[in-house]
N, C-alpha and C positions, 0 to 999 in steps of 0.2 A: 752427446748433447750440446756439441758446440754447433753441429750440424743442425740441430730443431729449433737454437736460440737464431742463427743466420738465417733462418729461413723463414721465420718469426718477424725478425727484423727487415728483409728485401719487403716480405709481402707486405707490408705497414708504410713500408717507402711506397708502394706502385698502390697500394689505396689512396695515398697523401695525396698521387701523383692524379689519380685519376678525378679526382674533387678539383682538385685543382684546376683541371684541361675543362671539367663542366662547367664549372664558375663562370670562367673566361667566357667559352662558346656560350654560357645564356646572355650575359653580359654585352656577347657580342651579337646575341641577334636580337638583344632589347635596343639597342640600337639600331640595327639594320630597319626592323621594324616602326621606331618612333622615328626613325631620320624619315623613312616614306612615309611614314601619316603626319609627319607638318611640313611633308611639300604636298601630299595633295591639301592640307587643309589648306594652306594658304593659295590652291590652284594649278600647282606646276607638276608635272609629268615628264615622265623624261623622252617627250617625243615635243617638251615643250608645253606653256600657256594652254589650263584644258577650257575651254569654251565656258563661257558663262561664270567662271570662276575668279574671285577678287584678284588676281594676281593679271588677269586678263580686263576688269574692269578698268583697274586705276593704273593701266599701261597706256590707256589710248592708243592715240596713233603711232607709235614705237617706242622704241627703247633708245635712253639717251648712252651711248659708246662710253663703256667705266663708269657706268653710273650702278648704286647699290643694286638695280631692281633686274639689271644686265650681268651682271655676276653672281645676283642669285638665279637667274633663266639658268647659264651658262653650268652653275654648280651643279642645278638640275640633273640637267642633259648629258652632263660629261659621269654624272653618278659620283662627283668630289664630296657630293655636302651628305648622300646617303653612308659614303666611302668612310667619312670622318664620326659620322655618328655612331658608327660600326666598331670602329678603332676604338673609340672611347668608350664606350660601353663594352670592351673587350676589357682595357685598361682600370675599369671598374673591376668588373670582376676578377680580373686579378688581385685589384688592390682586396675588397674582400675575403677572394680567401688569401691572403699572405693575412690580412688580422687574423682572421680564425686559426689557421694555424697556428700562432700564437699565443693568441687565449689560449690556443688546445694546449701547448707544450707545457702551459702554466700551472696547469694543474693537474 
């Protein structure tokens, strides 16, 4: 009988880990989409400013080195902005999964 109980506990643990990984993955995906959408909304892409976009209209003749627009363009082109929003989404997913598991353990 101990075998059945051990098996059931192991399966329950595996399901909990799978749910946790799914929540982290969904959070990361949402973060990546949100980051990409935010950049597109302000007129930035991985190749630089999008012609006719808000960023290109505000840019003028060029960017001031070290200015906020230059840093935003650099982070968009290197993928740093989307990487950060992806990581943030994964963290939110992990927190949600952790809080949910604590609530379920109290029931």
